[in-house]
Backbone as numpy.savetxt, mean C-alpha at the origin, in Angstrom:
# Nx Ny Nz CAx CAy CAz Cx Cy Cz
-20.19 -11.02 -5.46 -19.31 -11.29 -4.81 -18.11 -9.83 -4.47
-17.83 -9.82 -3.42 -16.94 -8.62 -3.32 -15.52 -8.55 -4.17
-15.22 -7.45 -4.53 -13.90 -7.68 -5.18 -12.80 -7.89 -4.17
-11.53 -8.16 -4.59 -10.34 -8.25 -3.55 -9.77 -6.92 -3.43
-9.95 -6.17 -2.68 -9.28 -4.89 -2.50 -8.01 -4.73 -2.46
-7.13 -5.73 -1.86 -5.71 -5.76 -1.79 -5.27 -5.73 -3.33
-5.96 -6.64 -3.98 -5.37 -7.08 -5.60 -5.57 -5.87 -6.34
-6.87 -4.97 -6.11 -7.15 -3.84 -6.80 -6.09 -2.83 -6.51
-5.98 -2.70 -5.18 -4.77 -1.40 -4.87 -3.60 -2.01 -5.29
-3.07 -3.07 -5.29 -1.75 -3.31 -5.60 -1.63 -2.99 -7.19
-2.61 -3.66 -8.12 -2.40 -2.93 -9.65 -2.32 -1.49 -9.59
-3.58 -1.08 -8.87 -3.48 0.53 -9.29 -2.63 1.44 -8.79
-1.66 0.90 -7.89 -0.68 1.48 -7.04 0.50 1.15 -8.06
0.82 -0.07 -8.52 1.80 -0.10 -9.56 1.72 0.75 -10.76
0.46 0.68 -11.13 0.27 1.50 -12.56 0.37 3.02 -12.27
0.06 3.27 -11.23 0.27 4.77 -10.94 1.58 5.18 -10.83
2.42 4.51 -9.83 3.63 4.95 -9.51 4.90 3.93 -10.07
4.66 2.92 -10.80 5.75 1.91 -11.08 6.56 1.52 -10.00
5.86 1.42 -8.98 6.70 1.05 -7.60 5.87 -0.58 -7.41
6.78 -1.60 -6.96 6.17 -2.73 -7.11 5.17 -2.53 -5.78
3.73 -3.27 -5.83 3.00 -3.32 -4.90 2.67 -4.91 -4.32
2.73 -5.18 -3.15 2.49 -6.52 -2.72 1.65 -6.93 -1.69
1.31 -7.74 -1.21 0.53 -8.36 -0.01 1.56 -8.85 1.03
2.43 -9.65 0.49 3.60 -10.19 1.22 4.87 -9.81 0.84
5.59 -9.09 1.92 6.97 -8.86 1.40 7.92 -9.95 1.26
8.69 -9.75 0.19 9.62 -10.82 -0.19 10.66 -11.13 0.89
10.92 -12.48 0.72 11.65 -13.29 2.07 13.06 -12.42 2.25
13.60 -11.69 1.34 14.96 -10.82 1.51 14.56 -9.85 2.19
13.21 -9.37 2.29 12.91 -8.20 3.64 12.44 -8.73 4.70
12.41 -9.86 4.96 11.74 -10.48 6.17 12.83 -11.27 6.80
13.93 -11.46 6.49 14.97 -12.19 7.19 16.13 -11.29 7.86
16.79 -12.12 8.54 18.03 -11.60 9.04 17.91 -10.66 10.34
18.90 -10.23 10.93 18.85 -9.36 12.01 18.88 -8.00 11.96
18.20 -7.46 12.99 18.32 -5.84 12.58 19.29 -5.16 12.03
19.48 -4.19 11.14 20.67 -3.60 10.36 21.42 -4.57 9.72
21.02 -5.94 9.20 21.63 -6.72 8.53 20.86 -7.37 7.62
20.08 -6.77 6.86 19.51 -7.20 5.68 20.47 -7.44 4.58
20.04 -8.43 3.80 20.96 -9.04 2.59 20.99 -7.64 1.95
22.23 -7.61 1.14 22.71 -6.39 0.07 21.55 -6.61 -0.79
21.01 -7.76 -1.37 20.21 -7.97 -2.51 18.85 -7.30 -1.84
18.39 -6.88 -0.81 17.26 -6.56 -0.43 17.12 -4.91 -0.93
18.31 -4.16 -0.80 18.01 -2.84 -1.36 17.66 -2.78 -2.69
17.87 -3.92 -3.49 17.34 -3.77 -5.05 15.62 -4.05 -4.99
15.09 -4.38 -3.99 13.83 -4.61 -3.89 13.16 -3.36 -3.55
13.86 -2.35 -2.97 13.35 -1.05 -2.55 13.31 -0.01 -3.68
12.28 0.95 -3.82 11.15 0.85 -2.93 10.04 0.21 -3.23
9.48 -0.20 -2.12 8.03 -1.32 -2.21 7.03 -0.80 -1.47
6.03 -1.25 -1.90 4.71 -1.09 -1.17 3.83 -2.14 -0.80
3.49 -2.08 0.53 2.87 -3.32 0.91 1.41 -2.82 1.44
0.32 -3.76 1.18 -0.99 -3.66 1.18 -1.60 -4.65 1.86
-2.23 -4.29 3.00 -3.15 -5.11 3.75 -4.33 -4.63 4.49
-5.38 -5.78 3.97 -6.61 -5.40 4.79 -6.58 -5.83 6.20
-7.09 -5.03 7.07 -6.88 -5.12 8.43 -8.43 -5.16 8.96
-9.38 -5.08 8.06 -10.87 -5.38 8.87 -11.87 -4.48 7.81
-12.86 -4.16 8.48 -13.88 -3.52 7.95 -15.00 -4.15 7.66
-16.33 -3.83 7.09 -17.32 -4.50 6.87 -17.96 -4.31 5.64
-19.28 -4.77 5.73 -20.23 -4.39 4.69 -21.78 -3.82 5.27
-22.31 -3.04 4.38 -23.66 -2.77 4.68 -24.60 -3.35 4.15
-24.58 -3.91 2.97 -25.30 -4.98 2.18 -24.73 -5.48 1.43
-25.30 -6.26 0.49 -24.57 -7.55 -0.21 -23.69 -6.81 -1.55
-24.01 -5.44 -2.05 -23.06 -4.72 -2.87 -22.22 -3.70 -2.27
-22.13 -3.45 -0.81 -21.25 -2.22 -0.41 -20.23 -2.83 0.51
-19.11 -2.68 0.29 -17.99 -3.10 1.13 -16.94 -1.99 1.63
-16.85 -2.13 2.89 -15.96 -1.09 3.41 -14.86 -1.58 4.34
-13.74 -2.15 3.17 -12.61 -2.54 3.92 -11.67 -1.38 4.49
-11.03 -1.95 5.56 -9.75 -1.02 6.40 -8.52 -1.51 5.74
-7.55 -0.73 5.23 -6.55 -0.86 4.52 -5.38 -0.32 5.08
-4.27 -1.04 5.32 -2.96 -0.23 5.70 -2.20 -0.26 4.56
-1.35 0.78 4.14 -0.46 0.96 3.27 0.66 1.33 3.74
1.87 0.14 3.67 2.97 0.94 4.17 4.12 1.11 2.76
4.78 1.84 3.08 6.23 2.16 1.74 7.40 1.61 2.78
8.37 0.94 2.13 9.54 0.72 2.29 10.36 1.51 1.56
11.26 2.47 2.11 11.97 3.23 1.10 13.60 2.94 1.54
14.05 3.10 0.30 15.84 2.68 0.27 16.48 3.91 1.03
17.87 3.63 1.41 18.61 4.73 1.83 18.92 5.70 0.57
19.30 6.80 0.83 19.71 7.63 -0.11 21.29 7.03 -0.66
21.83 7.70 -1.78 23.07 7.24 -2.28 24.28 7.18 -1.56
24.34 7.73 -0.29 25.03 7.90 0.50 24.93 6.56 1.63
24.02 6.03 1.55 23.53 4.83 2.51 22.80 5.44 3.62
22.23 6.77 3.58 21.63 7.38 4.91 20.40 7.42 5.06
19.81 6.97 5.93 18.15 6.93 5.86 17.45 8.14 5.08
16.34 7.73 4.16 15.84 8.76 3.73 14.26 8.89 4.01
14.19 9.44 5.34 12.94 9.73 5.79 12.18 10.64 4.93
12.44 11.55 4.43 11.73 12.34 3.53 11.39 11.63 2.24
12.14 10.76 1.74 11.56 10.11 0.39 10.45 9.18 1.02
10.63 8.55 1.81 9.43 7.46 2.27 8.19 8.38 2.78
8.27 9.46 3.46 7.25 10.62 3.69 6.47 10.93 2.59
7.36 11.43 1.51 6.89 11.76 0.27 5.91 10.88 -0.56
6.67 9.60 -0.47 5.81 8.78 -1.34 4.55 8.37 -0.63
4.61 8.34 0.93 3.18 8.15 1.41 2.47 9.24 1.19
2.66 10.22 1.03 1.69 11.41 0.96 1.24 11.49 -0.56
2.33 10.90 -1.51 1.94 10.90 -3.03 0.34 9.59 -3.20
0.79 8.74 -2.23 -0.32 7.69 -2.43 -1.50 8.17 -1.85
-1.37 8.91 -0.75 -2.63 9.57 -0.11 -3.34 10.35 -1.30
-2.72 11.11 -1.83 -3.28 12.08 -2.73 -3.89 11.48 -3.91
-3.56 10.37 -4.42 -3.68 9.47 -5.43 -5.13 8.97 -5.07
-5.04 8.32 -3.86 -6.43 7.59 -3.49 -7.38 8.47 -3.26
-7.15 9.72 -2.83 -8.44 10.61 -2.30 -8.62 11.48 -3.67
-8.00 11.53 -4.90 -8.40 12.53 -5.89 -8.79 11.43 -7.34
-7.63 10.60 -7.39 -7.99 9.64 -8.65 -8.26 8.47 -8.62
-8.29 7.73 -7.22 -8.80 6.37 -7.25 -10.35 6.40 -7.28
-10.89 7.52 -6.52 -12.38 7.38 -6.26 -13.09 7.52 -7.52
-13.91 7.04 -7.70 -15.24 6.98 -8.91 -14.84 6.01 -9.96
-13.61 5.52 -9.87 -13.05 4.49 -11.16 -13.66 3.04 -10.88
-13.70 2.40 -11.58 -14.36 0.82 -11.93 -12.74 0.14 -11.80
-12.64 -0.95 -10.84 -11.71 -1.99 -11.25 -12.29 -3.34 -11.15
-11.51 -4.21 -11.64 -11.99 -5.87 -11.46 -10.59 -6.35 -10.97
-10.89 -7.36 -10.06 -9.61 -8.11 -9.58 -9.52 -9.36 -10.54
-8.69 -10.30 -10.15 -8.11 -11.20 -10.96 -9.26 -12.26 -11.30
-9.99 -12.50 -10.34 -11.43 -13.27 -10.50 -12.49 -12.57 -11.46
-12.27 -11.48 -11.61 -13.15 -10.63 -12.57 -14.21 -10.05 -11.68
-14.20 -10.05 -10.40 -15.25 -9.10 -9.45 -14.95 -7.71 -9.78
-15.87 -7.10 -9.90 -15.71 -5.65 -10.28 -16.24 -5.13 -9.15
-15.82 -3.55 -8.92 -15.93 -2.66 -7.80 -16.01 -1.18 -8.29
-16.90 -0.54 -8.04 -16.78 1.12 -8.26 -16.25 1.71 -6.46
-15.25 2.30 -6.86 -14.53 3.00 -5.70 -15.30 4.19 -5.12
-16.27 4.12 -4.28 -17.34 5.48 -4.13 -16.46 6.47 -3.20
-15.62 5.85 -2.02 -14.96 6.99 -1.28 -14.08 6.36 -0.66
-12.94 7.07 -0.36 -11.62 6.83 0.35 -11.45 7.84 1.47
-11.52 7.30 2.62 -11.41 8.09 3.72 -10.01 7.63 4.77
-9.14 8.79 4.88 -7.86 8.56 5.52 -8.42 8.32 7.10
-7.83 7.03 7.60 -7.89 7.10 8.91 -6.78 7.24 9.89
-5.66 7.16 9.33 -4.41 7.47 9.91 -3.41 8.12 8.62
-3.19 9.31 8.53 -2.12 9.77 7.63 -0.58 8.93 7.61
-0.09 9.22 6.68 1.26 8.79 6.44 2.17 9.39 7.49
2.69 8.24 8.07 4.01 8.51 9.17 5.04 7.77 9.37
6.09 7.93 9.81 7.25 6.91 9.83 6.83 5.92 10.87
7.32 4.65 10.83 6.99 3.65 11.48 8.59 2.99 11.39
8.64 2.20 12.79 9.91 1.22 12.64 10.11 0.18 11.94
11.30 0.11 11.46 11.84 -1.11 10.45 13.03 -1.64 11.11
13.40 -2.91 10.75 14.20 -3.62 11.55 15.70 -2.78 11.09
15.54 -2.83 9.73 16.96 -2.26 9.25 17.04 -0.97 9.36
17.75 -0.11 10.19 17.87 1.34 10.32 18.11 2.14 9.17
18.80 1.74 8.21 18.97 2.36 6.95 17.60 2.50 5.87
16.74 1.69 6.38 15.25 1.32 5.53 14.24 2.49 6.26
13.71 3.21 5.64 12.36 3.90 6.20 10.83 3.12 5.92
10.17 3.14 6.61 9.02 2.54 6.68 7.80 3.83 6.66
7.00 3.84 5.80 5.97 5.05 6.01 4.83 4.43 6.00
3.77 4.49 6.88 2.37 3.88 6.75 1.22 4.61 7.11
0.05 4.28 6.54 -1.20 5.07 6.58 -2.22 4.01 6.61
-3.39 4.22 7.01 -4.46 3.46 6.90 -5.58 4.31 6.31
-6.50 3.33 5.80 -7.38 4.07 4.85 -8.81 3.27 5.08
-10.05 3.87 4.82 -11.47 3.16 4.75 -11.90 3.22 3.24
-11.95 2.31 2.64 -12.47 2.40 1.09 -13.96 1.77 0.84
-14.75 2.64 0.75 -15.76 2.03 0.65 -16.06 1.66 -1.06
-16.40 0.39 -1.54 -16.44 -0.05 -2.91 -17.90 -0.76 -3.14
-18.55 -0.20 -4.18 -19.66 -1.00 -4.69 -19.25 -2.22 -5.64
-19.88 -3.25 -5.34 -19.56 -4.31 -6.27 -20.64 -4.25 -7.26
-20.24 -4.42 -8.50 -21.06 -4.39 -9.85 -20.92 -5.86 -10.65
-22.05 -6.00 -11.26 -21.83 -7.12 -12.02 -21.04 -6.94 -13.33
């Protein structure tokens, strides 16, 4: 059985950066009109969202999922958008995935284990639109080759 790459990434990113990593954003970040997120939403930031977007397998033990990783970054202390903070975090994630994530063995909640063989950047970190203009979103896409292990 293939390991859940989203769960593995969420756990690894939280352990590495101490930033909450999720597959589904909290409701407070998904509701409201543009520029009118609830004030409590800023307390949830920064946050990392991980989503498998496709990918395939070559055999029963080799999975090659494509994954989008987005960072939602809070405004600075003066409530100005912090584009640089969002981009820096996106680059820190890319560096971690390309240098420290590869070669390690992880297990998902179901006990499925995978060795991360290769991480390839498909689209590097870049700023994306977000409804609340004070919040910055930085996204990147990766292909992760993972060997399932017993």
